[in-house]
C-alpha positions as CSV (number, residue, x, y, z in Angstrom):
1,M,10.8,-24.3,0.8
2,E,14.3,-23.1,-1.5
3,S,12.9,-23.7,-4.6
4,F,9.8,-21.5,-3.4
5,R,12.5,-18.6,-2.2
6,D,14.3,-19.1,-5.6
7,K,11.0,-19.0,-7.8
8,E,9.3,-16.2,-6.1
9,E,13.1,-14.2,-6.0
10,L,12.9,-14.7,-9.4
11,S,9.5,-13.2,-10.3
12,E,10.2,-10.2,-8.1
13,V,13.8,-9.8,-10.7
14,E,11.7,-9.8,-13.3
15,A,9.4,-7.6,-12.9
16,K,11.6,-5.2,-11.3
17,N,13.8,-5.5,-14.7
18,H,11.0,-5.7,-17.1
19,V,12.1,-9.2,-18.1
20,K,9.0,-10.7,-20.3
21,S,7.5,-14.5,-19.2
22,G,9.8,-17.1,-19.8
23,E,13.4,-14.9,-20.3
24,K,15.4,-15.5,-17.5
25,P,16.6,-12.5,-15.3
26,K,20.6,-12.2,-15.7
27,Q,22.0,-14.1,-12.6
28,K,23.9,-10.6,-11.5
29,D,20.5,-9.5,-11.2
30,L,19.6,-12.1,-9.3
31,N,22.4,-12.1,-6.3
32,K,21.9,-8.7,-6.2
33,K,18.2,-9.4,-5.3
34,R,19.3,-12.2,-2.4
35,A,22.2,-9.9,-1.4
36,N,20.1,-7.1,-0.2
37,K,18.2,-9.6,1.9
38,Y,21.0,-11.0,4.2
39,F,20.5,-9.7,7.6
40,T,18.2,-12.9,8.9
41,C,16.3,-12.8,12.8
42,T,17.7,-15.8,14.7
43,Q,14.2,-15.6,16.6
44,C,11.3,-16.1,13.4
45,G,13.2,-15.9,10.3
46,K,12.6,-13.0,9.4
47,S,15.0,-10.8,6.8
48,F,15.9,-7.3,6.2
49,T,17.8,-5.3,3.8
50,Y,19.6,-3.4,6.1
51,K,21.4,-4.3,9.4
52,H,19.6,-1.2,11.4
53,T,15.8,-2.1,10.5
54,L,16.9,-5.6,12.0
55,D,18.3,-4.7,15.5
56,V,15.2,-2.9,15.5
57,H,13.0,-5.5,14.8
58,M,14.7,-7.8,17.6
59,R,12.9,-5.7,20.0
60,V,10.1,-7.1,18.8
61,H,11.3,-10.2,20.5
62,T,13.5,-8.9,23.4
63,G,11.5,-6.5,24.9
64,E,13.9,-3.6,24.5
65,K,13.2,0.0,24.7
66,P,15.6,2.6,24.4
67,F,13.6,5.9,23.9
68,T,12.3,7.6,27.7
69,C,10.2,10.0,27.5
70,D,11.6,12.8,30.1
71,Q,8.3,13.9,31.2
72,C,6.9,11.1,32.8
73,G,9.5,7.8,32.0
74,R,7.7,5.5,29.8
75,S,9.9,3.8,27.2
76,F,9.6,3.5,23.8
77,S,11.3,1.0,21.6
78,Q,11.4,3.2,19.1
79,S,12.0,7.2,18.6
80,S,9.0,7.7,16.5
81,N,7.0,6.4,19.1
82,L,8.2,8.6,21.7
83,K,7.8,11.2,19.7
84,E,3.9,10.6,18.5
85,H,3.6,9.7,22.5
86,M,5.2,13.8,23.8
87,N,2.4,14.9,21.9
88,I,0.1,13.7,25.1
89,H,2.0,16.0,27.3
90,T,2.6,19.0,24.8
91,R,-1.3,18.8,24.2
92,E,0.1,19.9,20.0
93,K,-3.5,19.7,18.4
94,L,-3.0,21.7,14.9
95,H,-5.9,20.4,12.8
96,T,-9.4,21.7,14.2
97,C,-12.4,20.2,12.6
98,D,-14.7,23.2,11.1
99,Q,-18.1,21.4,12.1
100,C,-17.4,21.1,16.2
101,S,-14.1,22.8,16.9
102,K,-11.9,19.8,18.1
103,T,-8.7,19.7,17.2
104,F,-6.6,16.5,16.5
105,L,-3.0,15.5,16.4
106,W,-2.8,14.3,12.8
107,A,-5.0,15.0,9.8
108,S,-5.9,11.5,9.5
109,D,-7.3,11.6,12.7
110,L,-9.3,14.4,11.8
111,K,-10.7,12.6,8.2
112,N,-11.8,10.0,10.1
113,H,-13.5,12.6,12.3
114,L,-15.6,13.7,9.9
115,K,-17.0,10.8,9.7
116,V,-18.3,11.1,12.4
117,H,-20.8,14.4,11.2
118,T,-21.5,12.6,7.9
119,K,-23.1,9.3,9.7
120,E,-20.5,7.2,6.7
121,K,-20.2,4.3,7.8
122,P,-19.0,2.2,4.3
123,H,-16.9,-0.7,5.9
124,S,-18.9,-3.2,7.3
125,C,-18.6,-6.7,9.4
126,H,-18.9,-9.9,7.4
127,F,-19.1,-12.1,10.1
128,C,-21.9,-9.8,11.8
129,G,-23.0,-6.6,9.6
130,K,-22.1,-4.3,12.1
131,S,-20.4,-0.9,10.0
132,F,-17.4,0.9,11.0
133,S,-17.1,4.6,9.6
134,C,-12.5,3.4,8.6
135,L,-11.3,0.5,7.5
136,Q,-8.8,0.4,10.8
137,Y,-12.0,0.0,12.4
138,L,-13.3,-2.9,11.1
139,K,-9.5,-5.1,11.0
140,V,-9.3,-4.7,14.6
141,H,-13.3,-5.7,14.8
142,Q,-13.1,-8.6,13.1
143,K,-9.9,-9.8,15.9
144,I,-12.7,-10.7,17.9
145,H,-14.1,-12.9,15.8
146,A,-11.3,-14.6,14.7
147,A,-9.7,-14.6,18.4
148,V,-6.7,-12.9,17.5
149,R,-4.8,-11.6,20.5
150,E,-1.3,-10.9,19.1
151,Y,0.0,-8.1,21.0
152,M,1.6,-9.9,24.9
153,C,3.0,-7.7,27.5
154,F,6.4,-8.6,28.6
155,E,5.3,-8.1,32.5
156,C,2.6,-10.7,32.7
157,E,1.8,-11.9,29.1
158,K,-1.5,-11.5,29.1
159,T,-2.4,-10.4,25.2
160,F,-4.8,-8.1,23.5
161,T,-6.0,-7.4,19.9
162,T,-4.9,-3.7,19.4
163,A,-1.5,-2.0,20.1
164,Q,-3.7,0.7,22.0
165,C,-4.8,-2.2,24.6
166,L,-1.9,-3.0,25.4
167,K,-0.4,0.0,25.5
168,Q,-3.3,1.0,28.5
169,H,-2.5,-2.5,30.6
170,E,1.2,-1.6,30.6
171,R,0.5,1.3,32.4
172,I,-0.7,-0.6,35.4
173,H,2.8,-2.3,35.6
174,T,4.1,1.4,35.2
175,G,1.9,3.5,37.0
176,E,1.9,6.4,34.3
177,K,-0.9,8.8,34.2
178,P,0.2,10.6,31.3
179,Y,-3.3,12.5,31.1
180,K,-3.3,15.9,33.6
181,C,-6.9,17.5,34.5
182,S,-5.9,21.4,33.4
183,H,-8.4,22.4,36.4
184,C,-7.5,20.5,39.7
185,D,-4.3,18.1,38.2
186,K,-5.8,15.4,38.8
187,R,-3.7,12.5,36.7
188,F,-5.2,9.7,34.7
189,N,-3.7,6.4,32.6
190,Q,-6.9,7.1,30.4
191,S,-7.9,9.5,28.3
192,S,-11.2,8.7,28.8
193,H,-11.1,8.9,32.5
194,L,-10.0,11.9,32.2
195,K,-13.0,13.6,30.2
196,A,-15.3,11.9,32.2
197,H,-13.6,13.3,35.3
198,E,-13.9,17.0,33.5
199,R,-17.4,17.2,33.8
200,I,-17.1,17.4,37.3
201,H,-15.9,21.0,36.3
202,T,-17.5,21.9,33.1
203,G,-20.7,20.8,34.4
204,E,-21.3,19.2,31.0
205,K,-23.7,16.3,30.5
206,P,-24.0,14.5,27.5
207,Y,-26.0,11.4,28.2
208,H,-29.6,11.3,27.9
209,C,-32.6,9.0,29.4
210,T,-34.6,8.7,26.4
211,A,-37.7,7.6,29.2
212,C,-37.4,11.6,31.1
213,G,-35.0,13.2,29.7
214,K,-32.6,13.8,33.1
215,C,-29.0,14.7,31.8
216,F,-26.2,12.6,33.6
217,S,-22.1,13.4,33.0
218,H,-21.5,9.7,33.0
219,A,-22.7,7.2,31.4
220,S,-22.5,4.4,34.3
221,S,-25.1,7.3,36.0
222,L,-27.3,6.8,33.0
223,H,-27.2,3.1,33.5
224,R,-27.7,3.4,37.2
225,H,-30.7,5.5,36.2
226,T,-32.1,3.6,34.1
227,K,-31.9,0.8,35.9
228,H,-33.1,1.3,39.0
229,I,-36.0,4.2,38.2
230,H,-37.4,2.7,34.7
231,S,-36.8,-1.6,35.3
232,K,-39.3,-1.2,38.5
Protein backbone atom coordinates (compact mmCIF):
# COMPACT_ATOMS: atom_id res chain seq x y z
CA MET A 1 0.00 0.00 0.00
CA GLU A 2 2.85 2.38 0.91
CA SER A 3 4.60 1.64 -2.39
CA PHE A 4 1.41 2.38 -4.33
CA ARG A 5 0.92 5.68 -2.45
CA ASP A 6 4.54 6.67 -3.19
CA LYS A 7 4.06 6.05 -6.91
CA GLU A 8 0.81 8.01 -6.89
CA GLU A 9 2.44 10.97 -5.16
CA LEU A 10 5.40 10.85 -7.53
CA SER A 11 3.15 11.01 -10.59
CA GLU A 12 1.21 13.96 -9.13
CA VAL A 13 4.41 15.87 -8.39
CA GLU A 14 5.78 15.12 -11.86
CA ALA A 15 2.62 16.41 -13.49
CA LYS A 16 2.52 19.56 -11.37
CA ASN A 17 6.18 20.44 -11.99
CA HIS A 18 6.26 19.28 -15.64
CA VAL A 19 8.87 16.61 -14.93
CA LYS A 20 9.52 14.36 -17.92
CA SER A 21 8.78 10.68 -17.62
CA GLY A 22 11.75 8.78 -16.22
CA GLU A 23 13.15 11.78 -14.33
CA LYS A 24 12.85 11.92 -10.55
CA PRO A 25 11.21 15.00 -9.03
CA LYS A 26 13.01 16.88 -6.32
CA GLN A 27 12.57 15.42 -2.87
CA LYS A 28 11.39 18.78 -1.52
CA ASP A 29 8.50 18.76 -4.02
CA LEU A 30 7.48 15.29 -2.90
CA ASN A 31 7.72 16.28 0.76
CA LYS A 32 5.63 19.38 0.07
CA LYS A 33 2.97 17.23 -1.62
CA ARG A 34 2.87 14.90 1.38
CA ALA A 35 2.77 17.79 3.85
CA ASN A 36 -0.23 19.27 2.06
CA LYS A 37 -2.41 16.33 3.12
CA TYR A 38 -1.72 15.32 6.69
CA PHE A 39 -5.18 15.75 8.23
CA THR A 40 -6.59 12.23 8.12
CA CYS A 41 -10.04 11.00 9.15
CA THR A 42 -9.73 8.34 11.84
CA GLN A 43 -13.03 6.78 10.73
CA CYS A 44 -12.47 6.17 7.02
CA GLY A 45 -8.83 7.15 6.35
CA LYS A 46 -9.63 9.98 3.94
CA SER A 47 -7.00 12.79 4.00
CA PHE A 48 -7.45 16.55 3.72
CA THR A 49 -5.24 19.57 3.15
CA TYR A 50 -6.87 21.72 5.83
CA LYS A 51 -8.04 20.87 9.34
CA HIS A 52 -11.27 22.80 8.77
CA THR A 53 -12.11 20.55 5.82
CA LEU A 54 -11.51 17.49 8.01
CA ASP A 55 -13.75 18.97 10.73
CA VAL A 56 -16.57 19.45 8.22
CA HIS A 57 -16.04 15.91 6.86
CA MET A 58 -16.26 14.38 10.35
CA ARG A 59 -19.90 15.48 10.52
CA VAL A 60 -20.65 12.70 8.02
CA HIS A 61 -19.68 10.20 10.72
CA THR A 62 -20.93 12.04 13.83
CA GLY A 63 -24.20 13.30 12.36
CA GLU A 64 -23.49 16.78 13.77
CA LYS A 65 -25.61 19.56 12.21
CA PRO A 66 -24.57 22.91 13.74
CA PHE A 67 -26.40 25.20 11.28
CA THR A 68 -30.06 25.65 12.16
CA CYS A 69 -32.84 27.35 10.19
CA ASP A 70 -34.54 30.04 12.30
CA GLN A 71 -37.76 29.58 10.31
CA CYS A 72 -38.49 25.89 10.81
CA GLY A 73 -35.74 24.58 13.08
CA ARG A 74 -34.20 22.18 10.58
CA SER A 75 -30.43 21.67 10.99
CA PHE A 76 -27.64 21.18 8.46
CA SER A 77 -24.03 20.02 8.52
CA GLN A 78 -22.81 22.88 6.28
CA SER A 79 -23.69 26.57 6.08
CA SER A 80 -24.04 26.33 2.29
CA ASN A 81 -26.81 23.75 2.72
CA LEU A 82 -28.63 26.03 5.14
CA LYS A 83 -28.35 28.94 2.70
CA GLU A 84 -29.85 26.83 -0.08
CA HIS A 85 -32.62 25.63 2.25
CA MET A 86 -33.61 29.21 3.18
CA ASN A 87 -34.79 29.73 -0.40
CA ILE A 88 -37.73 27.45 0.46
CA HIS A 89 -38.96 30.04 2.94
CA THR A 90 -38.13 33.17 0.97
CA ARG A 91 -39.33 31.60 -2.31
CA GLU A 92 -36.77 33.74 -4.12
CA LYS A 93 -36.73 32.61 -7.76
CA LEU A 94 -34.49 34.59 -10.08
CA HIS A 95 -34.40 32.59 -13.30
CA THR A 96 -37.47 32.52 -15.57
CA CYS A 97 -38.25 30.20 -18.48
CA ASP A 98 -39.11 32.18 -21.62
CA GLN A 99 -41.30 29.30 -22.83
CA CYS A 100 -43.73 28.90 -19.93
CA SER A 101 -42.70 31.64 -17.42
CA LYS A 102 -41.86 29.08 -14.75
CA THR A 103 -39.19 30.39 -12.35
CA PHE A 104 -36.24 28.66 -10.72
CA LEU A 105 -33.82 29.30 -7.87
CA TRP A 106 -30.74 28.34 -9.88
CA ALA A 107 -29.64 28.87 -13.49
CA SER A 108 -28.69 25.18 -13.71
CA ASP A 109 -32.27 24.21 -12.80
CA LEU A 110 -33.60 26.45 -15.57
CA LYS A 111 -31.17 24.90 -18.05
CA ASN A 112 -32.39 21.40 -17.16
CA HIS A 113 -36.03 22.54 -17.30
CA LEU A 114 -35.66 23.85 -20.86
CA LYS A 115 -35.12 20.27 -22.01
CA VAL A 116 -38.78 19.66 -21.14
CA HIS A 117 -39.72 21.95 -24.01
CA THR A 118 -37.12 20.62 -26.46
CA LYS A 119 -37.93 16.99 -25.48
CA GLU A 120 -34.17 16.41 -25.40
CA LYS A 121 -33.07 13.26 -23.55
CA PRO A 122 -29.46 12.59 -24.55
CA HIS A 123 -28.52 10.39 -21.59
CA SER A 124 -29.52 6.72 -21.83
CA CYS A 125 -29.24 3.91 -19.27
CA HIS A 126 -27.21 1.03 -20.68
CA PHE A 127 -29.07 -1.39 -18.39
CA CYS A 128 -32.65 -0.74 -19.47
CA GLY A 129 -32.46 1.89 -22.23
CA LYS A 130 -34.46 4.55 -20.36
CA SER A 131 -33.44 8.09 -21.37
CA PHE A 132 -33.04 11.24 -19.28
CA SER A 133 -32.74 14.94 -19.97
CA CYS A 134 -29.68 15.43 -17.74
CA LEU A 135 -26.76 13.28 -16.65
CA GLN A 136 -27.54 13.64 -12.94
CA TYR A 137 -30.97 12.05 -13.40
CA LEU A 138 -29.32 9.12 -15.19
CA LYS A 139 -26.79 8.64 -12.38
CA VAL A 140 -29.55 8.60 -9.78
CA HIS A 141 -31.57 6.14 -11.87
CA GLN A 142 -28.63 3.74 -12.32
CA LYS A 143 -28.37 3.33 -8.55
CA ILE A 144 -31.61 1.36 -8.80
CA HIS A 145 -29.85 -1.24 -10.94
CA ALA A 146 -26.71 -1.23 -8.78
CA ALA A 147 -28.75 -1.35 -5.55
CA VAL A 148 -26.65 1.52 -4.19
CA ARG A 149 -28.21 3.14 -1.13
CA GLU A 150 -25.42 5.34 0.25
CA TYR A 151 -27.53 7.84 2.23
CA MET A 152 -28.55 6.70 5.71
CA CYS A 153 -30.95 8.24 8.22
CA PHE A 154 -29.22 8.63 11.61
CA GLU A 155 -32.56 8.29 13.40
CA CYS A 156 -33.75 4.91 12.09
CA GLU A 157 -30.82 3.75 9.88
CA LYS A 158 -33.05 3.47 6.82
CA THR A 159 -31.04 3.94 3.61
CA PHE A 160 -31.80 5.82 0.39
CA THR A 161 -30.38 6.15 -3.12
CA THR A 162 -30.35 9.98 -3.17
CA ALA A 163 -29.75 12.82 -0.71
CA GLN A 164 -33.11 14.32 -1.69
CA CYS A 165 -34.96 11.14 -0.72
CA LEU A 166 -33.14 11.14 2.61
CA LYS A 167 -34.07 14.80 3.24
CA GLN A 168 -37.73 14.08 2.56
CA HIS A 169 -37.64 11.04 4.84
CA GLU A 170 -36.01 12.97 7.72
CA ARG A 171 -39.05 15.23 7.91
CA ILE A 172 -40.94 12.25 9.31
CA HIS A 173 -38.70 12.47 12.39
CA THR A 174 -38.42 16.27 12.61
CA GLY A 175 -42.04 17.05 11.76
CA GLU A 176 -40.79 19.78 9.45
CA LYS A 177 -43.31 21.12 6.92
CA PRO A 178 -41.48 23.85 4.98
CA TYR A 179 -43.98 24.16 2.12
CA LYS A 180 -46.83 26.56 2.94
CA CYS A 181 -49.97 27.12 0.88
CA SER A 182 -50.38 30.78 -0.04
CA HIS A 183 -54.18 30.40 -0.09
CA CYS A 184 -55.01 28.76 3.24
CA ASP A 185 -51.71 28.52 5.18
CA LYS A 186 -51.80 24.72 5.26
CA ARG A 187 -48.28 23.25 5.36
CA PHE A 188 -46.68 20.19 3.72
CA ASN A 189 -43.42 18.26 4.03
CA GLN A 190 -43.00 17.85 0.26
CA SER A 191 -43.33 20.38 -2.56
CA SER A 192 -45.26 17.87 -4.68
CA HIS A 193 -47.91 17.60 -1.95
CA LEU A 194 -48.20 21.39 -1.85
CA LYS A 195 -48.62 21.61 -5.63
CA ALA A 196 -51.33 18.95 -5.56
CA HIS A 197 -53.13 20.75 -2.71
CA GLU A 198 -53.04 24.16 -4.42
CA ARG A 199 -55.06 22.76 -7.32
CA ILE A 200 -58.03 22.77 -4.92
CA HIS A 201 -57.80 26.55 -4.90
CA THR A 202 -56.81 27.13 -8.53
CA GLY A 203 -59.12 24.55 -10.07
CA GLU A 204 -56.30 23.27 -12.27
CA LYS A 205 -56.89 19.79 -13.73
CA PRO A 206 -53.76 18.68 -15.60
CA TYR A 207 -54.57 14.95 -15.79
CA HIS A 208 -56.72 13.86 -18.74
CA CYS A 209 -58.40 10.53 -19.38
CA THR A 210 -57.50 9.43 -22.89
CA ALA A 211 -60.64 7.32 -23.12
CA CYS A 212 -63.32 9.90 -22.35
CA GLY A 213 -61.47 13.21 -22.04
CA LYS A 214 -62.47 13.84 -18.42
CA CYS A 215 -59.99 15.97 -16.44
CA PHE A 216 -58.67 15.50 -12.92
CA SER A 217 -56.59 17.55 -10.50
CA HIS A 218 -54.66 14.54 -9.16
CA ALA A 219 -53.03 11.55 -10.84
CA SER A 220 -54.55 9.24 -8.22
CA SER A 221 -58.05 10.42 -9.16
CA LEU A 222 -57.37 9.70 -12.82
CA HIS A 223 -56.06 6.26 -11.91
CA ARG A 224 -59.19 5.42 -9.88
CA HIS A 225 -61.42 6.71 -12.67
CA THR A 226 -59.64 4.60 -15.31
CA LYS A 227 -59.68 1.53 -13.09
CA HIS A 228 -63.36 1.63 -12.16
CA ILE A 229 -64.94 3.13 -15.29
CA HIS A 230 -62.90 1.97 -18.27
CA SER A 231 -61.56 -1.34 -16.99
CA LYS A 232 -65.04 -2.83 -16.79
